[in-house]
VEXDREN-2710 file (C-alpha; in Angstrom, 1 decimal):
% VEXDREN-2710
k/r/px/py/pz
1/UNK/0.4/-0.4/0.3
2/UNK/1.6/3.4/-1.4
3/UNK/1.2/6.3/1.3
4/UNK/1.4/9.2/-0.6
5/UNK/2.0/12.7/1.7
6/UNK/0.4/15.9/0.9
7/UNK/2.9/18.4/0.2
8/UNK/0.3/21.4/-0.2
9/UNK/-0.2/21.4/3.4
10/UNK/2.7/21.8/5.0
11/UNK/3.9/24.8/6.3
12/UNK/5.5/27.6/4.0
13/UNK/8.9/28.2/4.0
14/UNK/9.7/31.2/6.5
15/UNK/11.9/33.7/4.7
16/UNK/15.6/33.2/6.2
17/UNK/17.2/37.2/7.4
18/UNK/20.6/37.5/7.5
19/UNK/20.2/38.2/11.5
20/UNK/19.5/34.6/11.8
21/UNK/22.2/33.4/10.1
22/UNK/25.0/35.2/12.2
23/UNK/22.8/35.8/15.4
24/UNK/24.7/32.0/16.4
25/UNK/28.1/33.4/15.6
26/UNK/27.6/36.0/18.0
27/UNK/29.4/35.7/21.3
28/UNK/28.3/37.0/24.7
29/UNK/29.5/40.6/26.3
30/UNK/31.2/38.7/29.1
31/UNK/32.6/36.0/26.5
32/UNK/34.0/38.0/24.2
33/UNK/35.5/40.3/27.4
34/UNK/37.0/37.3/28.3
35/UNK/38.8/36.4/25.1
36/UNK/40.3/40.2/23.9
37/UNK/43.9/40.5/24.4
38/UNK/45.9/42.9/26.4
39/UNK/45.0/46.1/24.9
40/UNK/48.7/47.7/24.4
41/UNK/47.4/51.0/23.9
42/UNK/46.0/50.9/27.6
43/UNK/49.5/49.7/28.9
44/UNK/51.2/52.6/26.8
45/UNK/48.7/55.0/28.7
46/UNK/49.5/53.4/32.0
47/UNK/53.0/53.5/31.8
48/UNK/52.8/57.0/31.3
49/UNK/50.3/58.0/33.7
50/UNK/52.0/56.1/36.2
51/UNK/55.8/57.8/35.4
52/UNK/53.9/61.1/35.9
53/UNK/52.0/60.0/39.6
54/UNK/55.7/59.2/40.6
55/UNK/57.9/61.8/39.5
56/UNK/55.0/64.6/41.1
57/UNK/55.3/62.3/44.6
58/UNK/58.8/62.4/44.3
59/UNK/58.9/66.3/43.8
60/UNK/56.2/66.9/46.5
61/UNK/58.5/64.5/48.7
62/UNK/61.6/66.6/48.2
63/UNK/59.8/69.5/49.1
64/UNK/58.5/68.5/52.3
65/UNK/61.9/67.0/53.2
66/UNK/63.8/70.1/52.9
67/UNK/62.5/70.9/56.7
68/UNK/63.4/67.5/57.7
69/UNK/66.5/67.7/56.2
70/UNK/67.1/71.3/57.9
71/UNK/66.8/69.8/61.3
72/UNK/69.3/67.3/60.5
73/UNK/71.7/69.5/59.6
74/UNK/71.6/71.8/62.9
75/UNK/71.1/68.7/64.8
76/UNK/67.7/68.5/66.2
77/UNK/67.1/65.4/64.8
78/UNK/68.4/62.0/64.0
79/UNK/69.7/60.8/60.4
80/UNK/68.0/57.8/60.6
81/UNK/64.6/59.2/60.7
82/UNK/65.2/60.9/57.6
83/UNK/65.7/57.7/56.2
84/UNK/63.2/55.7/57.4
85/UNK/60.6/58.9/56.2
86/UNK/62.4/58.7/52.5
87/UNK/61.6/54.9/52.6
88/UNK/58.4/55.0/53.6
89/UNK/57.5/57.8/51.1
90/UNK/59.3/56.5/48.3
91/UNK/56.9/53.1/48.7
92/UNK/53.0/55.0/48.7
93/UNK/54.3/56.9/45.9
94/UNK/55.3/53.7/44.1
95/UNK/52.0/51.8/45.2
96/UNK/49.9/55.0/44.3
97/UNK/51.4/55.7/40.8
98/UNK/50.8/52.1/39.4
99/UNK/47.9/52.0/41.3
100/UNK/46.7/54.9/39.3
101/UNK/48.6/54.2/35.8
102/UNK/47.0/50.6/36.1
103/UNK/43.1/52.0/36.4
104/UNK/44.0/54.5/33.8
105/UNK/45.4/51.9/31.4
106/UNK/42.3/49.8/31.6
107/UNK/39.4/52.3/31.6
108/UNK/41.2/53.6/28.5
109/UNK/41.6/49.8/27.0
110/UNK/37.6/49.6/26.5
111/UNK/36.0/45.9/26.4
112/UNK/38.4/43.4/28.8
113/UNK/37.3/41.0/31.4
114/UNK/38.6/42.0/34.7
115/UNK/41.2/39.0/34.3
116/UNK/42.8/40.4/31.3
117/UNK/42.9/44.1/33.2
118/UNK/44.3/42.9/36.1
119/UNK/47.2/40.9/34.2
120/UNK/47.9/44.0/32.0
121/UNK/48.2/46.1/35.4
122/UNK/51.6/43.5/35.9
123/UNK/52.6/44.3/32.7
124/UNK/52.4/48.0/33.3
125/UNK/54.3/47.3/36.6
126/UNK/57.0/45.6/35.0
127/UNK/57.6/48.0/32.3
128/UNK/57.8/51.1/35.0
129/UNK/60.0/49.1/37.6
130/UNK/62.7/48.4/34.3
131/UNK/62.4/52.0/32.9
132/UNK/62.9/53.1/36.8
133/UNK/65.6/51.1/37.2
134/UNK/67.7/52.0/34.2
135/UNK/67.0/55.3/35.2
136/UNK/68.4/54.8/38.6
137/UNK/71.9/52.6/37.3
138/UNK/72.6/55.8/34.5
139/UNK/72.1/57.9/37.5
140/UNK/74.6/56.3/39.9
141/UNK/77.0/55.6/37.2
142/UNK/76.8/59.5/36.3
143/UNK/77.3/60.4/39.7
144/UNK/80.1/57.8/40.2
145/UNK/82.0/59.2/37.1
146/UNK/82.1/62.6/38.0
147/UNK/82.9/61.8/41.3
148/UNK/85.6/59.8/40.0
149/UNK/87.0/62.6/38.2
150/UNK/86.7/65.1/41.2
151/UNK/88.4/62.9/43.2
152/UNK/91.7/62.7/40.3
153/UNK/91.9/66.4/41.1
154/UNK/95.3/67.4/42.6
155/UNK/94.0/69.6/45.1
156/UNK/90.9/67.0/46.5
157/UNK/94.2/64.4/47.1
158/UNK/96.1/67.2/48.9
159/UNK/92.9/67.9/51.0
160/UNK/92.3/64.8/51.3
161/UNK/96.2/63.8/53.0
162/UNK/96.0/66.9/55.1
163/UNK/93.6/66.3/57.1
164/UNK/93.7/62.4/57.6
165/UNK/97.1/63.2/58.3
166/UNK/100.2/60.7/58.9
167/UNK/98.0/58.2/59.7
168/UNK/95.2/57.5/57.6
169/UNK/94.2/54.2/58.3
170/UNK/94.3/54.9/62.2
171/UNK/92.6/57.8/62.1
172/UNK/89.4/56.2/59.8
173/UNK/86.2/55.1/62.3
174/UNK/86.6/51.8/60.0
175/UNK/84.2/49.6/62.3
176/UNK/81.8/52.6/62.4
177/UNK/81.9/53.3/58.4
178/UNK/81.4/49.7/58.4
179/UNK/78.0/49.7/60.2
180/UNK/76.7/52.5/58.8
181/UNK/77.0/51.0/55.0
182/UNK/75.6/47.1/56.3
183/UNK/73.0/49.7/57.6
184/UNK/72.4/51.9/54.5
185/UNK/72.4/48.9/52.0
186/UNK/70.0/46.5/54.4
187/UNK/67.5/49.6/54.0
188/UNK/67.7/49.9/50.0
189/UNK/67.1/45.8/49.9
190/UNK/64.0/45.7/52.4
191/UNK/62.6/49.2/50.4
192/UNK/63.2/48.3/47.0
193/UNK/62.2/44.6/47.9
194/UNK/58.9/45.7/49.4
195/UNK/58.4/48.5/46.5
196/UNK/58.3/45.9/44.0
197/UNK/55.8/43.4/45.8
198/UNK/53.8/46.4/47.1
199/UNK/53.2/47.8/43.6
200/UNK/52.6/44.8/41.6
201/UNK/50.4/44.4/44.0
202/UNK/48.4/47.8/43.7
203/UNK/49.1/47.6/40.2
204/UNK/47.3/43.8/39.8
205/UNK/44.3/45.8/42.1
206/UNK/44.6/48.8/39.9
207/UNK/43.9/46.9/36.4
208/UNK/40.8/45.0/38.5
209/UNK/38.6/48.1/40.1
210/UNK/39.8/50.1/36.5
211/UNK/37.7/47.0/34.7
212/UNK/35.2/47.3/36.9
213/UNK/34.7/51.0/36.6
214/UNK/34.5/51.1/32.9
215/UNK/31.8/48.8/32.9
216/UNK/30.0/49.8/35.5
217/UNK/29.8/53.2/33.5
218/UNK/28.6/51.7/30.3
219/UNK/26.0/49.9/31.9
220/UNK/24.7/52.8/34.3
221/UNK/24.8/55.0/30.6
222/UNK/22.6/52.1/28.9
223/UNK/19.9/52.1/31.7
224/UNK/19.3/56.0/32.1
225/UNK/16.4/56.8/30.3
226/UNK/16.5/59.0/27.2
227/UNK/14.6/61.8/26.6
228/UNK/12.5/61.8/23.2
229/UNK/12.5/65.1/21.6
230/UNK/9.7/65.5/19.3
231/UNK/9.5/68.0/16.8
232/UNK/7.0/71.2/16.1
233/UNK/4.8/70.4/13.1
END
């Protein structure tokens, strides 16, 4: 027995639109943000903002430290207090600068996820510390070369010989100089270590905060009611 299919009662073909074909290929906003790479323009902007903020805070610290230096010269304040305050201000300036730079860099990067923003903050901190260490190394090299040239001067050598006298080795407080050198090196090492750890951590946090602020502002702008203007007839 043959079974015949009545094709006249079948549903009519629905028109296929381009949007219906492309819709399955579109990604959700959260998935698209997770696949977005690091924005190098955001990294560059973050490094520049971090350097500018760091330079501003260092200048402020030098201006504020002038009164402390005057008190140390006059003998009313110990030298160790200036070293501790300088280390504290250096760490504070580094952390604030990297947080601000990573925050601005994430805000300018567009649609990226919080994880990408945090990793972008780590990249900003690496470039910041690299440029800072290169600058410090070049400055120390310039100072050492200048001191070497000054030390070769006959007038300076004669002044050193006359001040030390006939027994230069016995007149030098070697133990005091050694203890001071060890203290300075130890304080500098701990300051550098603390600045690296805290600066990277705050840069990581600043990148995530910048991404959150970017999308909070975008969502609030989309959800805000728009006023419809009617044209006069």
